TORDO-891672 format. One record per atom (N, C-alpha, C, O): residue in three letters; atom name; x, y, z negated. Coordinates in steps of 0.05 Angstrom, whole numbers, plus 5000, padded with zeros to 4 digits. Atoms other than C-alpha are relative to their C-alpha. Example, Ala and Ser with C-alpha at 12.3 -4.5 7.8 and 13.67 -1.06 7.14 Angstrom:
<rec><r>ALA</r><a>N</a><u>5018</u><v>4976</v><w>5000</w></rec>
<rec><r>ALA</r><a>CA</a><u>5246</u><v>4910</v><w>4844</w></rec>
<rec><r>ALA</r><a>C</a><u>5018</u><v>5024</v><w>5000</w></rec>
<rec><r>ALA</r><a>O</a><u>5039</u><v>5024</v><w>4987</w></rec>
<rec><r>SER</r><a>N</a><u>4984</u><v>4976</v><w>5001</w></rec>
<rec><r>SER</r><a>CA</a><u>5273</u><v>4979</v><w>4857</w></rec>
<rec><r>SER</r><a>C</a><u>4985</u><v>5022</v><w>4986</w></rec>
<rec><r>SER</r><a>O</a><u>4995</u><v>5044</v><w>4982</w></rec>
END
This chain:
<rec><r>MET</r><a>N</a><u>4971</u><v>5002</v><w>4998</w></rec>
<rec><r>MET</r><a>CA</a><u>7307</u><v>6148</v><w>8957</w></rec>
<rec><r>MET</r><a>C</a><u>5006</u><v>4973</v><w>4999</w></rec>
<rec><r>MET</r><a>O</a><u>4989</u><v>4956</v><w>4995</w></rec>
<rec><r>THR</r><a>N</a><u>4988</u><v>5028</v><w>5004</w></rec>
<rec><r>THR</r><a>CA</a><u>7351</u><v>6087</v><w>8958</w></rec>
<rec><r>THR</r><a>C</a><u>4999</u><v>4988</v><w>4971</w></rec>
<rec><r>THR</r><a>O</a><u>5001</u><v>5002</v><w>4951</w></rec>
<rec><r>HIS</r><a>N</a><u>4999</u><v>5012</v><w>5027</w></rec>
<rec><r>HIS</r><a>CA</a><u>7348</u><v>6037</v><w>8901</w></rec>
<rec><r>HIS</r><a>C</a><u>5026</u><v>4982</v><w>4999</w></rec>
<rec><r>HIS</r><a>O</a><u>5026</u><v>4963</v><w>4983</w></rec>
<rec><r>LEU</r><a>N</a><u>4979</u><v>5015</v><w>5002</w></rec>
<rec><r>LEU</r><a>CA</a><u>7416</u><v>6009</v><w>8915</w></rec>
<rec><r>LEU</r><a>C</a><u>5020</u><v>5006</v><w>4974</w></rec>
<rec><r>LEU</r><a>O</a><u>5027</u><v>5029</v><w>4968</w></rec>
<rec><r>ASP</r><a>N</a><u>4983</u><v>4996</v><w>5022</w></rec>
<rec><r>ASP</r><a>CA</a><u>7459</u><v>5999</v><w>8855</w></rec>
<rec><r>ASP</r><a>C</a><u>5026</u><v>5012</v><w>5004</w></rec>
<rec><r>ASP</r><a>O</a><u>5040</u><v>5003</v><w>5023</w></rec>
<rec><r>PRO</r><a>N</a><u>4975</u><v>4988</v><w>4990</w></rec>
<rec><r>PRO</r><a>CA</a><u>7520</u><v>6042</v><w>8854</w></rec>
<rec><r>PRO</r><a>C</a><u>5026</u><v>4983</v><w>4995</w></rec>
<rec><r>PRO</r><a>O</a><u>5048</u><v>4990</v><w>5002</w></rec>
<rec><r>THR</r><a>N</a><u>4979</u><v>5022</v><w>5003</w></rec>
<rec><r>THR</r><a>CA</a><u>7562</u><v>5981</v><w>8835</w></rec>
<rec><r>THR</r><a>C</a><u>5005</u><v>4984</v><w>5022</w></rec>
<rec><r>THR</r><a>O</a><u>5026</u><v>4973</v><w>5024</w></rec>
<rec><r>TRP</r><a>N</a><u>5000</u><v>5017</v><w>4975</w></rec>
<rec><r>TRP</r><a>CA</a><u>7548</u><v>5947</v><w>8901</w></rec>
<rec><r>TRP</r><a>C</a><u>5018</u><v>5018</v><w>5023</w></rec>
<rec><r>TRP</r><a>O</a><u>5018</u><v>5042</v><w>5027</w></rec>
<rec><r>THR</r><a>N</a><u>4978</u><v>4991</v><w>4979</w></rec>
<rec><r>THR</r><a>CA</a><u>7602</u><v>5956</v><w>8956</w></rec>
<rec><r>THR</r><a>C</a><u>4984</u><v>4999</v><w>5027</w></rec>
<rec><r>THR</r><a>O</a><u>4973</u><v>4977</v><w>5033</w></rec>
<rec><r>ILE</r><a>N</a><u>5012</u><v>5003</v><w>4975</w></rec>
<rec><r>ILE</r><a>CA</a><u>7572</u><v>5971</v><w>9025</w></rec>
<rec><r>ILE</r><a>C</a><u>5022</u><v>4989</v><w>5018</w></rec>
<rec><r>ILE</r><a>O</a><u>5043</u><v>5002</v><w>5021</w></rec>
<rec><r>LEU</r><a>N</a><u>4981</u><v>5011</v><w>4979</w></rec>
<rec><r>LEU</r><a>CA</a><u>7607</u><v>5926</v><w>9075</w></rec>
<rec><r>LEU</r><a>C</a><u>4995</u><v>5003</v><w>5031</w></rec>
<rec><r>LEU</r><a>O</a><u>5013</u><v>4999</v><w>5048</w></rec>
<rec><r>ALA</r><a>N</a><u>5007</u><v>4995</v><w>4972</w></rec>
<rec><r>ALA</r><a>CA</a><u>7571</u><v>5941</v><w>9139</w></rec>
<rec><r>ALA</r><a>C</a><u>4976</u><v>5017</v><w>5002</w></rec>
<rec><r>ALA</r><a>O</a><u>4960</u><v>5017</v><w>4983</w></rec>
<rec><r>SER</r><a>N</a><u>5022</u><v>4979</v><w>5000</w></rec>
<rec><r>SER</r><a>CA</a><u>7521</u><v>5993</v><w>9162</w></rec>
<rec><r>SER</r><a>C</a><u>4992</u><v>4999</v><w>5030</w></rec>
<rec><r>SER</r><a>O</a><u>5011</u><v>5001</v><w>5046</w></rec>
<rec><r>TYR</r><a>N</a><u>5010</u><v>5004</v><w>4973</w></rec>
<rec><r>TYR</r><a>CA</a><u>7478</u><v>5985</v><w>9227</w></rec>
<rec><r>TYR</r><a>C</a><u>4977</u><v>5020</v><w>5002</w></rec>
<rec><r>TYR</r><a>O</a><u>4959</u><v>5021</v><w>4985</w></rec>
<rec><r>GLU</r><a>N</a><u>5023</u><v>4981</v><w>4994</w></rec>
<rec><r>GLU</r><a>CA</a><u>7434</u><v>6040</v><w>9255</w></rec>
<rec><r>GLU</r><a>C</a><u>4992</u><v>4997</v><w>5027</w></rec>
<rec><r>GLU</r><a>O</a><u>5006</u><v>4989</v><w>5044</w></rec>
<rec><r>THR</r><a>N</a><u>5014</u><v>5000</v><w>4972</w></rec>
<rec><r>THR</r><a>CA</a><u>7385</u><v>6046</v><w>9313</w></rec>
<rec><r>THR</r><a>C</a><u>5012</u><v>5025</v><w>5016</w></rec>
<rec><r>THR</r><a>O</a><u>5024</u><v>5043</v><w>5004</w></rec>
<rec><r>GLN</r><a>N</a><u>4988</u><v>4975</v><w>4983</w></rec>
<rec><r>GLN</r><a>CA</a><u>7405</u><v>6094</v><w>9371</w></rec>
<rec><r>GLN</r><a>C</a><u>4987</u><v>5026</v><w>4996</w></rec>
<rec><r>GLN</r><a>O</a><u>4998</u><v>5047</v><w>5003</w></rec>
<rec><r>GLU</r><a>N</a><u>5015</u><v>4975</v><w>5006</w></rec>
<rec><r>GLU</r><a>CA</a><u>7354</u><v>6144</v><w>9348</w></rec>
<rec><r>GLU</r><a>C</a><u>5009</u><v>5008</v><w>4972</w></rec>
<rec><r>GLU</r><a>O</a><u>4999</u><v>5030</v><w>4964</w></rec>
<rec><r>HIS</r><a>N</a><u>4989</u><v>4992</v><w>5024</w></rec>
<rec><r>HIS</r><a>CA</a><u>7391</u><v>6146</v><w>9279</w></rec>
<rec><r>HIS</r><a>C</a><u>4978</u><v>5005</v><w>4977</w></rec>
<rec><r>HIS</r><a>O</a><u>4980</u><v>5021</v><w>4959</w></rec>
<rec><r>ASN</r><a>N</a><u>5023</u><v>4994</v><w>5018</w></rec>
<rec><r>ASN</r><a>CA</a><u>7324</u><v>6140</v><w>9243</w></rec>
<rec><r>ASN</r><a>C</a><u>4997</u><v>4974</v><w>4983</w></rec>
<rec><r>ASN</r><a>O</a><u>4980</u><v>4975</v><w>4965</w></rec>
<rec><r>ARG</r><a>N</a><u>4999</u><v>5024</v><w>5013</w></rec>
<rec><r>ARG</r><a>CA</a><u>7334</u><v>6068</v><w>9216</w></rec>
<rec><r>ARG</r><a>C</a><u>5030</u><v>4986</v><w>4997</w></rec>
<rec><r>ARG</r><a>O</a><u>5047</u><v>4987</v><w>5014</w></rec>
<rec><r>CYS</r><a>N</a><u>4972</u><v>5005</v><w>5005</w></rec>
<rec><r>CYS</r><a>CA</a><u>7393</u><v>6037</v><w>9181</w></rec>
<rec><r>CYS</r><a>C</a><u>4997</u><v>4970</v><w>4984</w></rec>
<rec><r>CYS</r><a>O</a><u>4977</u><v>4964</v><w>4973</w></rec>
<rec><r>VAL</r><a>N</a><u>4997</u><v>5025</v><w>5014</w></rec>
<rec><r>VAL</r><a>CA</a><u>7413</u><v>5968</v><w>9153</w></rec>
<rec><r>VAL</r><a>C</a><u>5026</u><v>5000</v><w>4984</w></rec>
<rec><r>VAL</r><a>O</a><u>5048</u><v>5000</v><w>4996</w></rec>
<rec><r>ASP</r><a>N</a><u>4973</u><v>5002</v><w>5013</w></rec>
<rec><r>ASP</r><a>CA</a><u>7466</u><v>5964</v><w>9098</w></rec>
<rec><r>ASP</r><a>C</a><u>5003</u><v>4972</v><w>4988</w></rec>
<rec><r>ASP</r><a>O</a><u>4985</u><v>4961</v><w>4974</w></rec>
<rec><r>VAL</r><a>N</a><u>4996</u><v>5029</v><w>5011</w></rec>
<rec><r>VAL</r><a>CA</a><u>7499</u><v>5896</v><w>9081</w></rec>
<rec><r>VAL</r><a>C</a><u>5020</u><v>5007</v><w>4977</w></rec>
<rec><r>VAL</r><a>O</a><u>5038</u><v>5023</v><w>4982</w></rec>
<rec><r>PHE</r><a>N</a><u>4986</u><v>4993</v><w>5022</w></rec>
<rec><r>PHE</r><a>CA</a><u>7531</u><v>5898</v><w>9010</w></rec>
<rec><r>PHE</r><a>C</a><u>5009</u><v>4979</v><w>4988</w></rec>
<rec><r>PHE</r><a>O</a><u>5001</u><v>4957</v><w>4995</w></rec>
<rec><r>ALA</r><a>N</a><u>4994</u><v>5021</v><w>5016</w></rec>
<rec><r>ALA</r><a>CA</a><u>7567</u><v>5859</v><w>8961</w></rec>
<rec><r>ALA</r><a>C</a><u>4997</u><v>5009</v><w>4970</w></rec>
<rec><r>ALA</r><a>O</a><u>5003</u><v>5032</v><w>4963</w></rec>
<rec><r>ARG</r><a>N</a><u>5003</u><v>4991</v><w>5028</w></rec>
<rec><r>ARG</r><a>CA</a><u>7550</u><v>5858</v><w>8887</w></rec>
<rec><r>ARG</r><a>C</a><u>5025</u><v>4988</v><w>4983</w></rec>
<rec><r>ARG</r><a>O</a><u>5040</u><v>4971</v><w>4992</w></rec>
<rec><r>PRO</r><a>N</a><u>4974</u><v>5006</v><w>5014</w></rec>
<rec><r>PRO</r><a>CA</a><u>7604</u><v>5852</v><w>8832</w></rec>
<rec><r>PRO</r><a>C</a><u>4997</u><v>4967</v><w>4988</w></rec>
<rec><r>PRO</r><a>O</a><u>5017</u><v>4955</v><w>4980</w></rec>
<rec><r>ASP</r><a>N</a><u>5005</u><v>5031</v><w>5004</w></rec>
<rec><r>ASP</r><a>CA</a><u>7575</u><v>5779</v><w>8816</w></rec>
<rec><r>ASP</r><a>C</a><u>5009</u><v>4980</v><w>5023</w></rec>
<rec><r>ASP</r><a>O</a><u>5009</u><v>4956</v><w>5021</w></rec>
<rec><r>GLY</r><a>N</a><u>4989</u><v>5017</v><w>4979</w></rec>
<rec><r>GLY</r><a>CA</a><u>7602</u><v>5757</v><w>8882</w></rec>
<rec><r>GLY</r><a>C</a><u>4975</u><v>4990</v><w>5019</w></rec>
<rec><r>GLY</r><a>O</a><u>4978</u><v>4972</v><w>5036</w></rec>
<rec><r>THR</r><a>N</a><u>5022</u><v>5007</v><w>4981</w></rec>
<rec><r>THR</r><a>CA</a><u>7533</u><v>5751</v><w>8917</w></rec>
<rec><r>THR</r><a>C</a><u>4997</u><v>5027</v><w>5017</w></rec>
<rec><r>THR</r><a>O</a><u>5007</u><v>5049</v><w>5012</w></rec>
<rec><r>TYR</r><a>N</a><u>5001</u><v>4978</v><w>4981</w></rec>
<rec><r>TYR</r><a>CA</a><u>7513</u><v>5793</v><w>8976</w></rec>
<rec><r>TYR</r><a>C</a><u>4969</u><v>5005</v><w>5007</w></rec>
<rec><r>TYR</r><a>O</a><u>4952</u><v>4989</v><w>4999</w></rec>
<rec><r>GLY</r><a>N</a><u>5026</u><v>4993</v><w>4994</w></rec>
<rec><r>GLY</r><a>CA</a><u>7450</u><v>5826</v><w>9001</w></rec>
<rec><r>GLY</r><a>C</a><u>4999</u><v>5020</v><w>5024</w></rec>
<rec><r>GLY</r><a>O</a><u>5020</u><v>5027</v><w>5035</w></rec>
<rec><r>PHE</r><a>N</a><u>5005</u><v>4980</v><w>4979</w></rec>
<rec><r>PHE</r><a>CA</a><u>7421</u><v>5874</v><w>9051</w></rec>
<rec><r>PHE</r><a>C</a><u>4975</u><v>5019</v><w>4992</w></rec>
<rec><r>PHE</r><a>O</a><u>4959</u><v>5013</v><w>4974</w></rec>
<rec><r>GLU</r><a>N</a><u>5023</u><v>4983</v><w>5004</w></rec>
<rec><r>GLU</r><a>CA</a><u>7371</u><v>5932</v><w>9053</w></rec>
<rec><r>GLU</r><a>C</a><u>4993</u><v>5014</v><w>5024</w></rec>
<rec><r>GLU</r><a>O</a><u>5012</u><v>5022</v><w>5038</w></rec>
<rec><r>GLU</r><a>N</a><u>5008</u><v>4980</v><w>4976</w></rec>
<rec><r>GLU</r><a>CA</a><u>7333</u><v>5970</v><w>9109</w></rec>
<rec><r>GLU</r><a>C</a><u>4992</u><v>5026</v><w>4989</w></rec>
<rec><r>GLU</r><a>O</a><u>4979</u><v>5028</v><w>4969</w></rec>
<rec><r>PHE</r><a>N</a><u>5008</u><v>4974</v><w>5005</w></rec>
<rec><r>PHE</r><a>CA</a><u>7324</u><v>6043</v><w>9108</w></rec>
<rec><r>PHE</r><a>C</a><u>4990</u><v>5014</v><w>5022</w></rec>
<rec><r>PHE</r><a>O</a><u>4994</u><v>5005</v><w>5045</w></rec>
<rec><r>ARG</r><a>N</a><u>5010</u><v>4985</v><w>4979</w></rec>
<rec><r>ARG</r><a>CA</a><u>7288</u><v>6096</v><w>9146</w></rec>
<rec><r>ARG</r><a>C</a><u>5006</u><v>5031</v><w>4990</w></rec>
<rec><r>ARG</r><a>O</a><u>5007</u><v>5037</v><w>4966</w></rec>
<rec><r>ARG</r><a>N</a><u>5000</u><v>4970</v><w>5005</w></rec>
<rec><r>ARG</r><a>CA</a><u>7296</u><v>6172</v><w>9150</w></rec>
<rec><r>ARG</r><a>C</a><u>4980</u><v>5018</v><w>5020</w></rec>
<rec><r>ARG</r><a>O</a><u>4980</u><v>5014</v><w>5045</w></rec>
<rec><r>ASP</r><a>N</a><u>5017</u><v>4984</v><w>4983</w></rec>
<rec><r>ASP</r><a>CA</a><u>7248</u><v>6222</v><w>9177</w></rec>
<rec><r>ASP</r><a>C</a><u>5009</u><v>5033</v><w>5002</w></rec>
<rec><r>ASP</r><a>O</a><u>5017</u><v>5044</v><w>4982</w></rec>
<rec><r>PRO</r><a>N</a><u>4991</u><v>4972</v><w>4997</w></rec>
<rec><r>PRO</r><a>CA</a><u>7263</u><v>6295</v><w>9203</w></rec>
<rec><r>PRO</r><a>C</a><u>4990</u><v>5017</v><w>4977</w></rec>
<rec><r>PRO</r><a>O</a><u>5003</u><v>5034</v><w>4966</w></rec>
<rec><r>GLU</r><a>N</a><u>5013</u><v>4980</v><w>5023</w></rec>
<rec><r>GLU</r><a>CA</a><u>7216</u><v>6326</v><w>9152</w></rec>
<rec><r>GLU</r><a>C</a><u>5007</u><v>4992</v><w>4975</w></rec>
<rec><r>GLU</r><a>O</a><u>4999</u><v>5006</v><w>4956</w></rec>
<rec><r>ASP</r><a>N</a><u>4986</u><v>5007</v><w>5027</w></rec>
<rec><r>ASP</r><a>CA</a><u>7251</u><v>6291</v><w>9095</w></rec>
<rec><r>ASP</r><a>C</a><u>5030</u><v>5009</v><w>4997</w></rec>
<rec><r>ASP</r><a>O</a><u>5044</u><v>5001</v><w>4979</w></rec>
<rec><r>MET</r><a>N</a><u>4975</u><v>4986</v><w>5002</w></rec>
<rec><r>MET</r><a>CA</a><u>7314</u><v>6331</v><w>9111</w></rec>
<rec><r>MET</r><a>C</a><u>5022</u><v>4979</v><w>5002</w></rec>
<rec><r>MET</r><a>O</a><u>5044</u><v>4983</v><w>4991</w></rec>
<rec><r>GLY</r><a>N</a><u>4982</u><v>5021</v><w>4997</w></rec>
<rec><r>GLY</r><a>CA</a><u>7352</u><v>6268</v><w>9129</w></rec>
<rec><r>GLY</r><a>C</a><u>5008</u><v>4980</v><w>4979</w></rec>
<rec><r>GLY</r><a>O</a><u>5028</u><v>4965</v><w>4981</w></rec>
<rec><r>ALA</r><a>N</a><u>5000</u><v>5019</v><w>5024</w></rec>
<rec><r>ALA</r><a>CA</a><u>7345</u><v>6230</v><w>9063</w></rec>
<rec><r>ALA</r><a>C</a><u>4990</u><v>4971</v><w>5011</w></rec>
<rec><r>ALA</r><a>O</a><u>4969</u><v>4968</v><w>5023</w></rec>
<rec><r>TRP</r><a>N</a><u>5003</u><v>5030</v><w>4996</w></rec>
<rec><r>TRP</r><a>CA</a><u>7347</u><v>6152</v><w>9072</w></rec>
<rec><r>TRP</r><a>C</a><u>4981</u><v>4990</v><w>4977</w></rec>
<rec><r>TRP</r><a>O</a><u>4986</u><v>4995</v><w>4954</w></rec>
<rec><r>TYR</r><a>N</a><u>5021</u><v>5013</v><w>5014</w></rec>
<rec><r>TYR</r><a>CA</a><u>7286</u><v>6114</v><w>9043</w></rec>
<rec><r>TYR</r><a>C</a><u>5001</u><v>4968</v><w>5002</w></rec>
<rec><r>TYR</r><a>O</a><u>5004</u><v>4956</v><w>5023</w></rec>
<rec><r>ASP</r><a>N</a><u>5006</u><v>5033</v><w>4992</w></rec>
<rec><r>ASP</r><a>CA</a><u>7279</u><v>6037</v><w>9030</w></rec>
<rec><r>ASP</r><a>C</a><u>4978</u><v>4994</v><w>5015</w></rec>
<rec><r>ASP</r><a>O</a><u>4958</u><v>5008</v><w>5010</w></rec>
<rec><r>VAL</r><a>N</a><u>5020</u><v>5005</v><w>4981</w></rec>
<rec><r>VAL</r><a>CA</a><u>7234</u><v>6008</v><w>9081</w></rec>
<rec><r>VAL</r><a>C</a><u>4986</u><v>4973</v><w>4987</w></rec>
<rec><r>VAL</r><a>O</a><u>4962</u><v>4972</v><w>4984</w></rec>
<rec><r>ALA</r><a>N</a><u>5011</u><v>5023</v><w>5004</w></rec>
<rec><r>ALA</r><a>CA</a><u>7224</u><v>5936</v><w>9058</w></rec>
<rec><r>ALA</r><a>C</a><u>5010</u><v>4987</v><w>4971</w></rec>
<rec><r>ALA</r><a>O</a><u>5001</u><v>4965</v><w>4964</w></rec>
<rec><r>TYR</r><a>N</a><u>4987</u><v>5014</v><w>5030</w></rec>
<rec><r>TYR</r><a>CA</a><u>7262</u><v>5921</v><w>8986</w></rec>
<rec><r>TYR</r><a>C</a><u>5007</u><v>4973</v><w>5005</w></rec>
<rec><r>TYR</r><a>O</a><u>4999</u><v>4954</v><w>4992</w></rec>
<rec><r>PHE</r><a>N</a><u>4982</u><v>5025</v><w>4996</w></rec>
<rec><r>PHE</r><a>CA</a><u>7304</u><v>5867</v><w>9016</w></rec>
<rec><r>PHE</r><a>C</a><u>5023</u><v>4995</v><w>4982</w></rec>
<rec><r>PHE</r><a>O</a><u>5033</u><v>4973</v><w>4981</w></rec>
<rec><r>ALA</r><a>N</a><u>4978</u><v>5003</v><w>5017</w></rec>
<rec><r>ALA</r><a>CA</a><u>7357</u><v>5880</v><w>8966</w></rec>
<rec><r>ALA</r><a>C</a><u>5000</u><v>4985</v><w>4977</w></rec>
<rec><r>ALA</r><a>O</a><u>5022</u><v>4981</v><w>4966</w></rec>
<rec><r>GLU</r><a>N</a><u>5005</u><v>5019</v><w>5021</w></rec>
<rec><r>GLU</r><a>CA</a><u>7328</u><v>5836</v><w>8912</w></rec>
<rec><r>GLU</r><a>C</a><u>5011</u><v>4973</v><w>5007</w></rec>
<rec><r>GLU</r><a>O</a><u>5018</u><v>4958</v><w>4988</w></rec>
<rec><r>HIS</r><a>N</a><u>4994</u><v>5026</v><w>4990</w></rec>
<rec><r>HIS</r><a>CA</a><u>7347</u><v>5775</v><w>8954</w></rec>
<rec><r>HIS</r><a>C</a><u>5029</u><v>4998</v><w>4996</w></rec>
<rec><r>HIS</r><a>O</a><u>5043</u><v>5018</v><w>4997</w></rec>
<rec><r>ARG</r><a>N</a><u>4969</u><v>5003</v><w>5004</w></rec>
<rec><r>ARG</r><a>CA</a><u>7416</u><v>5745</v><w>8941</w></rec>
<rec><r>ARG</r><a>C</a><u>5009</u><v>4976</v><w>5019</w></rec>
<rec><r>ARG</r><a>O</a><u>4996</u><v>4955</v><w>5021</w></rec>
<rec><r>TYR</r><a>N</a><u>4988</u><v>5018</v><w>4982</w></rec>
<rec><r>TYR</r><a>CA</a><u>7461</u><v>5707</v><w>8990</w></rec>
<rec><r>TYR</r><a>C</a><u>5027</u><v>4991</v><w>4988</w></rec>
<rec><r>TYR</r><a>O</a><u>5038</u><v>5005</v><w>4971</w></rec>
<rec><r>PRO</r><a>N</a><u>4974</u><v>5010</v><w>5011</w></rec>
<rec><r>PRO</r><a>CA</a><u>7525</u><v>5667</v><w>8974</w></rec>
<rec><r>PRO</r><a>C</a><u>5022</u><v>5012</v><w>5016</w></rec>
<rec><r>PRO</r><a>O</a><u>5044</u><v>5017</v><w>5005</w></rec>
<rec><r>THR</r><a>N</a><u>4978</u><v>4987</v><w>4985</w></rec>
<rec><r>THR</r><a>CA</a><u>7564</u><v>5698</v><w>9035</w></rec>
<rec><r>THR</r><a>C</a><u>4991</u><v>5025</v><w>5015</w></rec>
<rec><r>THR</r><a>O</a><u>4967</u><v>5029</v><w>5016</w></rec>
<rec><r>GLN</r><a>N</a><u>5006</u><v>4978</v><w>4987</w></rec>
<rec><r>GLN</r><a>CA</a><u>7566</u><v>5762</v><w>9073</w></rec>
<rec><r>GLN</r><a>C</a><u>4984</u><v>4990</v><w>5029</w></rec>
<rec><r>GLN</r><a>O</a><u>4964</u><v>5000</v><w>5039</w></rec>
<rec><r>VAL</r><a>N</a><u>5014</u><v>5011</v><w>4974</w></rec>
<rec><r>VAL</r><a>CA</a><u>7550</u><v>5719</v><w>9137</w></rec>
<rec><r>VAL</r><a>C</a><u>4973</u><v>4997</v><w>4997</w></rec>
<rec><r>VAL</r><a>O</a><u>4957</u><v>5007</v><w>5013</w></rec>
<rec><r>GLU</r><a>N</a><u>5030</u><v>5008</v><w>5004</w></rec>
<rec><r>GLU</r><a>CA</a><u>7485</u><v>5692</v><w>9107</w></rec>
<rec><r>GLU</r><a>C</a><u>4985</u><v>5026</v><w>4994</w></rec>
<rec><r>GLU</r><a>O</a><u>4961</u><v>5027</v><w>5001</w></rec>
<rec><r>ALA</r><a>N</a><u>5015</u><v>4974</v><w>5002</w></rec>
<rec><r>ALA</r><a>CA</a><u>7465</u><v>5763</v><w>9088</w></rec>
<rec><r>ALA</r><a>C</a><u>4994</u><v>5012</v><w>5023</w></rec>
<rec><r>ALA</r><a>O</a><u>4972</u><v>5021</v><w>5027</w></rec>
<rec><r>GLU</r><a>N</a><u>5003</u><v>4987</v><w>4973</w></rec>
<rec><r>GLU</r><a>CA</a><u>7474</u><v>5790</v><w>9157</w></rec>
<rec><r>GLU</r><a>C</a><u>4982</u><v>4982</v><w>5018</w></rec>
<rec><r>GLU</r><a>O</a><u>4967</u><v>4993</v><w>5034</w></rec>
<rec><r>GLU</r><a>N</a><u>5019</u><v>5018</v><w>4984</w></rec>
<rec><r>GLU</r><a>CA</a><u>7439</u><v>5727</v><w>9188</w></rec>
<rec><r>GLU</r><a>C</a><u>4969</u><v>5008</v><w>4991</w></rec>
<rec><r>GLU</r><a>O</a><u>4951</u><v>5012</v><w>5007</w></rec>
<rec><r>ALA</r><a>N</a><u>5027</u><v>4992</v><w>5010</w></rec>
<rec><r>ALA</r><a>CA</a><u>7379</u><v>5743</v><w>9141</w></rec>
<rec><r>ALA</r><a>C</a><u>4992</u><v>5027</v><w>5009</w></rec>
<rec><r>ALA</r><a>O</a><u>4969</u><v>5031</v><w>5016</w></rec>
<rec><r>ALA</r><a>N</a><u>5011</u><v>4972</v><w>4990</w></rec>
<rec><r>ALA</r><a>CA</a><u>7377</u><v>5815</v><w>9160</w></rec>
<rec><r>ALA</r><a>C</a><u>4994</u><v>4997</v><w>5027</w></rec>
<rec><r>ALA</r><a>O</a><u>4974</u><v>5009</v><w>5035</w></rec>
<rec><r>ARG</r><a>N</a><u>5011</u><v>5002</v><w>4972</w></rec>
<rec><r>ARG</r><a>CA</a><u>7375</u><v>5795</v><w>9234</w></rec>
<rec><r>ARG</r><a>C</a><u>4976</u><v>4987</v><w>5004</w></rec>
<rec><r>ARG</r><a>O</a><u>4961</u><v>4989</v><w>5023</w></rec>
<rec><r>SER</r><a>N</a><u>5027</u><v>5015</v><w>4994</w></rec>
<rec><r>SER</r><a>CA</a><u>7320</u><v>5751</v><w>9221</w></rec>
<rec><r>SER</r><a>C</a><u>4975</u><v>5017</v><w>4988</w></rec>
<rec><r>SER</r><a>O</a><u>4952</u><v>5015</v><w>4996</w></rec>
<rec><r>ALA</r><a>N</a><u>5026</u><v>4984</v><w>5013</w></rec>
<rec><r>ALA</r><a>CA</a><u>7279</u><v>5802</v><w>9178</w></rec>
<rec><r>ALA</r><a>C</a><u>4995</u><v>5022</v><w>5012</w></rec>
<rec><r>ALA</r><a>O</a><u>4973</u><v>5032</v><w>5010</w></rec>
<rec><r>VAL</r><a>N</a><u>4999</u><v>4972</v><w>4989</w></rec>
<rec><r>VAL</r><a>CA</a><u>7296</u><v>5867</v><w>9216</w></rec>
<rec><r>VAL</r><a>C</a><u>5000</u><v>4997</v><w>5030</w></rec>
<rec><r>VAL</r><a>O</a><u>5020</u><v>4993</v><w>5044</w></rec>
<rec><r>HIS</r><a>N</a><u>4999</u><v>5005</v><w>4971</w></rec>
<rec><r>HIS</r><a>CA</a><u>7269</u><v>5862</v><w>9285</w></rec>
<rec><r>HIS</r><a>C</a><u>5017</u><v>5018</v><w>5017</w></rec>
<rec><r>HIS</r><a>O</a><u>5026</u><v>5008</v><w>5039</w></rec>
<rec><r>TRP</r><a>N</a><u>4983</u><v>4985</v><w>4981</w></rec>
<rec><r>TRP</r><a>CA</a><u>7309</u><v>5917</v><w>9315</w></rec>
<rec><r>TRP</r><a>C</a><u>5028</u><v>4996</v><w>5001</w></rec>
<rec><r>TRP</r><a>O</a><u>5041</u><v>5005</v><w>5019</w></rec>
<rec><r>LEU</r><a>N</a><u>4972</u><v>5009</v><w>4999</w></rec>
<rec><r>LEU</r><a>CA</a><u>7376</u><v>5887</v><w>9294</w></rec>
<rec><r>LEU</r><a>C</a><u>5006</u><v>4980</v><w>5027</w></rec>
<rec><r>LEU</r><a>O</a><u>5028</u><v>4978</v><w>5037</w></rec>
<rec><r>THR</r><a>N</a><u>4996</u><v>5020</v><w>4977</w></rec>
<rec><r>THR</r><a>CA</a><u>7366</u><v>5835</v><w>9351</w></rec>
<rec><r>THR</r><a>C</a><u>4992</u><v>5011</v><w>5025</w></rec>
<rec><r>THR</r><a>O</a><u>4993</u><v>4997</v><w>5045</w></rec>
<rec><r>ASP</r><a>N</a><u>5004</u><v>4987</v><w>4973</w></rec>
<rec><r>ASP</r><a>CA</a><u>7343</u><v>5885</v><w>9404</w></rec>
<rec><r>ASP</r><a>C</a><u>5024</u><v>5007</v><w>5015</w></rec>
<rec><r>ASP</r><a>O</a><u>5023</u><v>5017</v><w>5037</w></rec>
END
């Protein structure tokens, strides 16, 4: 399952056309930003799971977090 902290606010969410991969961009209460990539498989009944544990990285702006996500997650640029 996901390991996003419930105090973090999701600002943007991007999904593949197949709806099996997702990237969430979020803000933390301390004013930093981050992102995480998730996947879901039919056999898991639609539950989302962390893929790469990007959420530990901190960025000073939402724009920088989104740029980092595009660099790290290949399908965001497809």
